[in-house]
ChimeraX commands (.cxc) that place a marker at each C-alpha (Angstrom):
marker #1 position -115.45,-83.47,-72.16 radius 0.5
marker #1 position -113.77,-82.18,-69.00 radius 0.5
marker #1 position -114.17,-84.20,-65.81 radius 0.5
marker #1 position -115.94,-81.39,-63.95 radius 0.5
marker #1 position -118.60,-81.29,-66.70 radius 0.5
marker #1 position -119.36,-85.03,-66.58 radius 0.5
marker #1 position -122.68,-85.82,-65.02 radius 0.5
marker #1 position -124.05,-82.38,-65.66 radius 0.5
marker #1 position -126.92,-82.08,-68.07 radius 0.5
marker #1 position -127.11,-79.29,-70.60 radius 0.5
marker #1 position -130.78,-78.50,-71.33 radius 0.5
marker #1 position -130.67,-76.48,-74.54 radius 0.5
marker #1 position -134.46,-76.62,-74.84 radius 0.5
marker #1 position -134.83,-74.37,-71.79 radius 0.5
marker #1 position -134.23,-70.63,-72.39 radius 0.5
marker #1 position -131.41,-69.00,-70.44 radius 0.5
marker #1 position -131.90,-67.49,-66.99 radius 0.5
marker #1 position -132.97,-64.03,-68.19 radius 0.5
marker #1 position -136.45,-65.49,-68.55 radius 0.5
marker #1 position -138.42,-65.54,-65.27 radius 0.5
marker #1 position -138.89,-68.86,-63.53 radius 0.5
marker #1 position -140.37,-69.93,-60.19 radius 0.5
marker #1 position -138.48,-72.15,-57.71 radius 0.5
marker #1 position -139.48,-75.32,-59.59 radius 0.5
marker #1 position -138.00,-74.08,-62.80 radius 0.5
marker #1 position -141.35,-73.59,-64.45 radius 0.5
marker #1 position -142.28,-70.49,-66.38 radius 0.5
marker #1 position -144.32,-68.34,-64.01 radius 0.5
marker #1 position -146.09,-66.48,-66.73 radius 0.5
marker #1 position -148.06,-67.26,-69.85 radius 0.5
marker #1 position -146.84,-65.22,-72.82 radius 0.5
marker #1 position -149.48,-62.81,-73.86 radius 0.5
marker #1 position -150.60,-62.60,-77.50 radius 0.5
marker #1 position -150.04,-58.97,-78.44 radius 0.5
marker #1 position -151.64,-59.42,-81.87 radius 0.5
marker #1 position -150.47,-58.84,-85.45 radius 0.5
marker #1 position -147.08,-57.45,-86.36 radius 0.5
marker #1 position -146.72,-53.90,-87.56 radius 0.5
marker #1 position -143.68,-52.68,-89.44 radius 0.5
marker #1 position -141.94,-49.77,-87.73 radius 0.5
marker #1 position -138.97,-47.48,-88.44 radius 0.5
marker #1 position -136.29,-46.09,-86.19 radius 0.5
marker #1 position -137.28,-42.46,-85.79 radius 0.5
marker #1 position -134.49,-41.34,-83.46 radius 0.5
marker #1 position -132.07,-42.20,-80.69 radius 0.5
marker #1 position -132.17,-39.70,-77.85 radius 0.5
marker #1 position -131.07,-39.17,-74.25 radius 0.5
marker #1 position -132.91,-37.71,-71.28 radius 0.5
marker #1 position -131.59,-36.70,-67.91 radius 0.5
marker #1 position -133.26,-38.59,-65.00 radius 0.5
marker #1 position -131.78,-37.22,-61.74 radius 0.5
marker #1 position -128.04,-37.72,-61.98 radius 0.5
marker #1 position -128.28,-40.36,-64.65 radius 0.5
marker #1 position -128.77,-40.22,-68.42 radius 0.5
marker #1 position -131.38,-42.54,-69.91 radius 0.5
marker #1 position -130.99,-43.41,-73.59 radius 0.5
marker #1 position -133.92,-44.41,-75.78 radius 0.5
marker #1 position -134.54,-45.66,-79.31 radius 0.5
marker #1 position -137.82,-44.32,-80.66 radius 0.5
marker #1 position -139.74,-46.61,-83.03 radius 0.5
marker #1 position -142.72,-45.48,-84.98 radius 0.5
marker #1 position -145.33,-46.85,-87.39 radius 0.5
marker #1 position -146.15,-43.32,-88.60 radius 0.5
marker #1 position -148.80,-42.73,-86.03 radius 0.5
marker #1 position -147.82,-44.44,-82.78 radius 0.5
marker #1 position -144.42,-44.18,-81.10 radius 0.5
marker #1 position -142.60,-46.76,-78.93 radius 0.5
marker #1 position -139.68,-45.53,-76.83 radius 0.5
marker #1 position -137.43,-48.35,-75.59 radius 0.5
marker #1 position -134.69,-47.77,-72.99 radius 0.5
marker #1 position -131.29,-48.86,-74.32 radius 0.5
marker #1 position -127.71,-48.78,-73.09 radius 0.5
marker #1 position -125.11,-46.22,-74.14 radius 0.5
marker #1 position -123.23,-48.64,-76.39 radius 0.5
marker #1 position -126.29,-49.76,-78.27 radius 0.5
marker #1 position -127.36,-46.10,-78.63 radius 0.5
marker #1 position -124.01,-45.33,-80.24 radius 0.5
marker #1 position -124.23,-48.46,-82.43 radius 0.5
marker #1 position -127.62,-47.48,-83.76 radius 0.5
marker #1 position -126.84,-43.73,-84.10 radius 0.5
marker #1 position -123.67,-44.30,-86.13 radius 0.5
marker #1 position -125.57,-46.27,-88.78 radius 0.5
marker #1 position -128.49,-43.82,-88.88 radius 0.5
marker #1 position -125.98,-40.95,-89.39 radius 0.5
marker #1 position -124.04,-42.85,-92.08 radius 0.5
marker #1 position -120.87,-42.86,-89.99 radius 0.5
marker #1 position -118.32,-45.61,-89.88 radius 0.5
marker #1 position -116.08,-46.06,-86.83 radius 0.5
marker #1 position -112.35,-46.51,-87.33 radius 0.5
marker #1 position -112.62,-50.06,-86.06 radius 0.5
marker #1 position -115.62,-52.41,-86.12 radius 0.5
marker #1 position -117.95,-52.24,-83.12 radius 0.5
marker #1 position -119.48,-55.45,-81.73 radius 0.5
marker #1 position -122.60,-55.23,-83.92 radius 0.5
marker #1 position -120.34,-54.71,-86.98 radius 0.5
marker #1 position -118.39,-57.84,-85.96 radius 0.5
marker #1 position -121.61,-59.85,-85.77 radius 0.5
marker #1 position -122.68,-58.52,-89.15 radius 0.5
marker #1 position -119.32,-59.53,-90.65 radius 0.5
marker #1 position -119.51,-62.99,-89.13 radius 0.5
marker #1 position -123.07,-63.51,-90.40 radius 0.5
marker #1 position -122.15,-62.28,-93.89 radius 0.5
marker #1 position -119.13,-64.63,-93.98 radius 0.5
marker #1 position -121.50,-67.48,-93.03 radius 0.5
marker #1 position -123.78,-66.39,-95.82 radius 0.5
marker #1 position -126.49,-65.59,-93.31 radius 0.5
marker #1 position -128.85,-62.61,-93.50 radius 0.5
marker #1 position -131.19,-61.03,-91.01 radius 0.5
marker #1 position -134.69,-61.35,-92.50 radius 0.5
marker #1 position -136.51,-59.32,-89.84 radius 0.5
marker #1 position -136.46,-58.25,-86.22 radius 0.5
marker #1 position -139.61,-58.77,-84.14 radius 0.5
marker #1 position -140.54,-57.15,-80.79 radius 0.5
marker #1 position -143.48,-59.24,-79.76 radius 0.5
marker #1 position -143.39,-59.62,-76.01 radius 0.5
marker #1 position -143.56,-57.36,-72.95 radius 0.5
marker #1 position -143.39,-58.34,-69.34 radius 0.5
marker #1 position -143.35,-55.65,-66.71 radius 0.5
marker #1 position -141.42,-52.91,-68.39 radius 0.5
marker #1 position -139.16,-55.22,-70.35 radius 0.5
marker #1 position -139.52,-55.78,-74.11 radius 0.5
marker #1 position -138.43,-59.03,-75.74 radius 0.5
marker #1 position -137.25,-59.38,-79.31 radius 0.5
marker #1 position -136.35,-62.03,-81.84 radius 0.5
marker #1 position -133.96,-61.91,-84.72 radius 0.5
marker #1 position -135.01,-63.99,-87.77 radius 0.5
marker #1 position -131.99,-65.31,-89.66 radius 0.5
marker #1 position -131.90,-66.92,-93.06 radius 0.5
marker #1 position -129.09,-69.19,-94.18 radius 0.5
marker #1 position -129.80,-70.88,-97.46 radius 0.5
marker #1 position -133.21,-72.55,-97.00 radius 0.5
marker #1 position -132.93,-72.63,-93.24 radius 0.5
marker #1 position -134.65,-70.02,-91.10 radius 0.5
marker #1 position -133.66,-69.48,-87.45 radius 0.5
marker #1 position -135.19,-67.46,-84.66 radius 0.5
marker #1 position -132.82,-66.06,-82.04 radius 0.5
marker #1 position -133.88,-64.40,-78.80 radius 0.5
marker #1 position -132.37,-60.95,-78.32 radius 0.5
marker #1 position -132.60,-57.74,-76.44 radius 0.5
marker #1 position -134.47,-55.23,-78.59 radius 0.5
marker #1 position -131.49,-52.82,-78.59 radius 0.5
marker #1 position -129.12,-55.44,-80.02 radius 0.5
marker #1 position -131.77,-56.60,-82.52 radius 0.5
marker #1 position -132.32,-53.04,-83.71 radius 0.5
marker #1 position -128.60,-52.32,-84.01 radius 0.5
marker #1 position -128.26,-55.41,-86.25 radius 0.5
marker #1 position -131.42,-54.66,-88.26 radius 0.5
marker #1 position -130.13,-51.22,-89.24 radius 0.5
marker #1 position -126.86,-52.77,-90.38 radius 0.5
marker #1 position -128.67,-55.28,-92.55 radius 0.5
marker #1 position -131.44,-52.89,-93.64 radius 0.5
marker #1 position -133.86,-55.50,-92.27 radius 0.5
marker #1 position -137.39,-54.61,-91.43 radius 0.5
marker #1 position -138.37,-54.16,-87.75 radius 0.5
marker #1 position -141.82,-55.29,-86.57 radius 0.5
marker #1 position -143.62,-54.67,-83.28 radius 0.5
marker #1 position -146.75,-56.43,-82.11 radius 0.5
marker #1 position -149.88,-54.33,-82.45 radius 0.5
marker #1 position -150.79,-54.55,-78.72 radius 0.5
marker #1 position -147.34,-53.38,-77.62 radius 0.5
marker #1 position -147.66,-50.26,-79.86 radius 0.5
marker #1 position -151.15,-49.67,-78.45 radius 0.5
marker #1 position -149.92,-49.84,-74.88 radius 0.5
marker #1 position -147.04,-47.49,-75.56 radius 0.5
marker #1 position -149.34,-44.91,-77.09 radius 0.5
marker #1 position -151.61,-44.79,-74.02 radius 0.5
marker link #1:1,2 radius 0.2
marker link #1:2,3 radius 0.2
marker link #1:3,4 radius 0.2
marker link #1:4,5 radius 0.2
marker link #1:5,6 radius 0.2
marker link #1:6,7 radius 0.2
marker link #1:7,8 radius 0.2
marker link #1:8,9 radius 0.2
marker link #1:9,10 radius 0.2
marker link #1:10,11 radius 0.2
marker link #1:11,12 radius 0.2
marker link #1:12,13 radius 0.2
marker link #1:13,14 radius 0.2
marker link #1:14,15 radius 0.2
marker link #1:15,16 radius 0.2
marker link #1:16,17 radius 0.2
marker link #1:17,18 radius 0.2
marker link #1:18,19 radius 0.2
marker link #1:19,20 radius 0.2
marker link #1:20,21 radius 0.2
marker link #1:21,22 radius 0.2
marker link #1:22,23 radius 0.2
marker link #1:23,24 radius 0.2
marker link #1:24,25 radius 0.2
marker link #1:25,26 radius 0.2
marker link #1:26,27 radius 0.2
marker link #1:27,28 radius 0.2
marker link #1:28,29 radius 0.2
marker link #1:29,30 radius 0.2
marker link #1:30,31 radius 0.2
marker link #1:31,32 radius 0.2
marker link #1:32,33 radius 0.2
marker link #1:33,34 radius 0.2
marker link #1:34,35 radius 0.2
marker link #1:35,36 radius 0.2
marker link #1:36,37 radius 0.2
marker link #1:37,38 radius 0.2
marker link #1:38,39 radius 0.2
marker link #1:39,40 radius 0.2
marker link #1:40,41 radius 0.2
marker link #1:41,42 radius 0.2
marker link #1:42,43 radius 0.2
marker link #1:43,44 radius 0.2
marker link #1:44,45 radius 0.2
marker link #1:45,46 radius 0.2
marker link #1:46,47 radius 0.2
marker link #1:47,48 radius 0.2
marker link #1:48,49 radius 0.2
marker link #1:49,50 radius 0.2
marker link #1:50,51 radius 0.2
marker link #1:51,52 radius 0.2
marker link #1:52,53 radius 0.2
marker link #1:53,54 radius 0.2
marker link #1:54,55 radius 0.2
marker link #1:55,56 radius 0.2
marker link #1:56,57 radius 0.2
marker link #1:57,58 radius 0.2
marker link #1:58,59 radius 0.2
marker link #1:59,60 radius 0.2
marker link #1:60,61 radius 0.2
marker link #1:61,62 radius 0.2
marker link #1:62,63 radius 0.2
marker link #1:63,64 radius 0.2
marker link #1:64,65 radius 0.2
marker link #1:65,66 radius 0.2
marker link #1:66,67 radius 0.2
marker link #1:67,68 radius 0.2
marker link #1:68,69 radius 0.2
marker link #1:69,70 radius 0.2
marker link #1:70,71 radius 0.2
marker link #1:71,72 radius 0.2
marker link #1:72,73 radius 0.2
marker link #1:73,74 radius 0.2
marker link #1:74,75 radius 0.2
marker link #1:75,76 radius 0.2
marker link #1:76,77 radius 0.2
marker link #1:77,78 radius 0.2
marker link #1:78,79 radius 0.2
marker link #1:79,80 radius 0.2
marker link #1:80,81 radius 0.2
marker link #1:81,82 radius 0.2
marker link #1:82,83 radius 0.2
marker link #1:83,84 radius 0.2
marker link #1:84,85 radius 0.2
marker link #1:85,86 radius 0.2
marker link #1:86,87 radius 0.2
marker link #1:87,88 radius 0.2
marker link #1:88,89 radius 0.2
marker link #1:89,90 radius 0.2
marker link #1:90,91 radius 0.2
marker link #1:91,92 radius 0.2
marker link #1:92,93 radius 0.2
marker link #1:93,94 radius 0.2
marker link #1:94,95 radius 0.2
marker link #1:95,96 radius 0.2
marker link #1:96,97 radius 0.2
marker link #1:97,98 radius 0.2
marker link #1:98,99 radius 0.2
marker link #1:99,100 radius 0.2
marker link #1:100,101 radius 0.2
marker link #1:101,102 radius 0.2
marker link #1:102,103 radius 0.2
marker link #1:103,104 radius 0.2
marker link #1:104,105 radius 0.2
marker link #1:105,106 radius 0.2
marker link #1:106,107 radius 0.2
marker link #1:107,108 radius 0.2
marker link #1:108,109 radius 0.2
marker link #1:109,110 radius 0.2
marker link #1:110,111 radius 0.2
marker link #1:111,112 radius 0.2
marker link #1:112,113 radius 0.2
marker link #1:113,114 radius 0.2
marker link #1:114,115 radius 0.2
marker link #1:115,116 radius 0.2
marker link #1:116,117 radius 0.2
marker link #1:117,118 radius 0.2
marker link #1:118,119 radius 0.2
marker link #1:119,120 radius 0.2
marker link #1:120,121 radius 0.2
marker link #1:121,122 radius 0.2
marker link #1:122,123 radius 0.2
marker link #1:123,124 radius 0.2
marker link #1:124,125 radius 0.2
marker link #1:125,126 radius 0.2
marker link #1:126,127 radius 0.2
marker link #1:127,128 radius 0.2
marker link #1:128,129 radius 0.2
marker link #1:129,130 radius 0.2
marker link #1:130,131 radius 0.2
marker link #1:131,132 radius 0.2
marker link #1:132,133 radius 0.2
marker link #1:133,134 radius 0.2
marker link #1:134,135 radius 0.2
marker link #1:135,136 radius 0.2
marker link #1:136,137 radius 0.2
marker link #1:137,138 radius 0.2
marker link #1:138,139 radius 0.2
marker link #1:139,140 radius 0.2
marker link #1:140,141 radius 0.2
marker link #1:141,142 radius 0.2
marker link #1:142,143 radius 0.2
marker link #1:143,144 radius 0.2
marker link #1:144,145 radius 0.2
marker link #1:145,146 radius 0.2
marker link #1:146,147 radius 0.2
marker link #1:147,148 radius 0.2
marker link #1:148,149 radius 0.2
marker link #1:149,150 radius 0.2
marker link #1:150,151 radius 0.2
marker link #1:151,152 radius 0.2
marker link #1:152,153 radius 0.2
marker link #1:153,154 radius 0.2
marker link #1:154,155 radius 0.2
marker link #1:155,156 radius 0.2
marker link #1:156,157 radius 0.2
marker link #1:157,158 radius 0.2
marker link #1:158,159 radius 0.2
marker link #1:159,160 radius 0.2
marker link #1:160,161 radius 0.2
marker link #1:161,162 radius 0.2
marker link #1:162,163 radius 0.2
marker link #1:163,164 radius 0.2
marker link #1:164,165 radius 0.2
marker link #1:165,166 radius 0.2
view
């Protein structure tokens, strides 16, 4: 261990800083239970002009309700390429992750979007390696980009779909 790391504690039980904390390091919100999970499909990836900026969305649907999620341009491209059956000349980041997971004999069992705070959705990727199951926190856009590469089901909590359809 390097000398500058000695004496520092690594708390791997605490989520990284993208989760909201108060000054005392305590979670300042109680996660809401958004109910049962509903399987959805990626209906489309689209862009909309908002002033001088372009916003990109992935549209998920359960057949009746629709959930648009704002995503970045790279994730939009990563999802669109797979949906259109195109293969880039060189692997994109999500292809690299797929290749690594496959080499490690790990599959993506499902992707779950089950939390919403403010206007931010939170997702989890469920991995399976042998008889071990792992849950990994993820941005929904990255989770969806990986799910379409593994042909894994995508689930959204019922309450999140209901809120989006209002």
